[in-house]
C-alpha positions, 0 to 999 in steps of 0.5 A: 266553877264556870265564872271568870273575873278578868282584871288588869294586871297592876304590876305589869309582869309576865302573865301570859304563861301563868299557871293556875297553881300560882294564880291565887298568889298573883291575885293577892299580889294585885289586891283582887278579891275573887269572892268565889269567882275564878280569876284570870289576871292579865292586860293582854292575852286571855279572852278578847282582842290580843291588844286589849286591856281588861278591867272588871268582870267577864262572865264566862258562864258559857253553858246554859246547862250549868248557868251560874247564879250571881249575887245581886252585887256581882250581877250589878258589876256585870251590868256595869261592865257591859254598859262600860263596854258600850253594849246596847240592844240594837233591836236587831232581829234575832236569827232564830234558825236552829241547828239540824241536830246532825249526829256526826261521826261516831268516834272510836277511841281505841286504847287511850293511855291511862295518863296521856301526855299533852302531845297525845293526838286527838285529831290531825290538828289538835293534841290534848294539851291544846284542849286542856293544859295549854288553853288560855284558861288551862286545866289538866285532864282528870277523871270526874263527873262519873267519867274516867280520864280515857272517857274524857279524852275520847269526848275531846277527840269526838269534839275535835273530829266533828267540830273543831277540825272542820271549823279550823279548816274553814276559818284557820287564821287566828283560830284559838281555843280559850277553854276546853276541858275544865275541872269541876262538877255540875252539868257543864259540858266543859267538865266532860270534855265535850265543849270548847270556847273559841275566838279568832285573834283580831276578828271583827265582832260582826264576823262572829255572827257569820261564823256562828251561822256557818257552824249552825248550818254546816256542823253537827253540835249539841250546843252553839252559843254566841257569847257576849262578855267584854268581847265575843266568843263562841261556845260549841259542844258535841256529845259523843254517841249523841243525840245532838240537840242542835241548840242555838243560843246567844248569851248576854249579861248572863242571860241566854236567849234563843237564836243568834244575835249580835249586840256589839 
């Protein structure tokens, strides 16, 4: 879990609403060999510009606490895709300022239903589906990693209240959640409902640095990672009950480096 291969859809059929249940058959149809990597098939939608076409690998590792291990062959593919995308280390200095580690609001969840529907409201502008089954990479919420389903939902509510609501209020246009809750085991905060990956449709790469800096300077968070794959997205997490680490990182080619830095 935690690794994604994004490949161009060879038969050009509708994939934007494709469910995870039939991805396997679809990838076989398109002659994709996943080799242990989760596969998202598409030529638009997904991670990246809404009008972009994708080929090859996007490493959506996005949580240093659950950093994946790629085989030498897979790492070579990642490096090749990075180079093909024009990724270069410009030598620009990193902004190594760390977050304040502010604790945020201690969200009280009350009686969360045992099996909440997608329209279960987490906060004024976010419901459960938007953080799980309706994301670009969809998963239905479940109990896992020692947490009950209501506890996972409560974690998502704390994330929305403390991070996603103020972030969307600040930058509303084109705001989208690529990934929220994920099914799996390990240390990734996605598995516990504590993290989301965010993009804004059509946003210039340079603006991601500005928005990551705003999150760092104004919001409580546990981890903030500016991630470089075929495009740029922001991973941010919040730990209900704290303490928040305020850890700030940049990910490039599966390598995590302190601070914020724009590579392309």
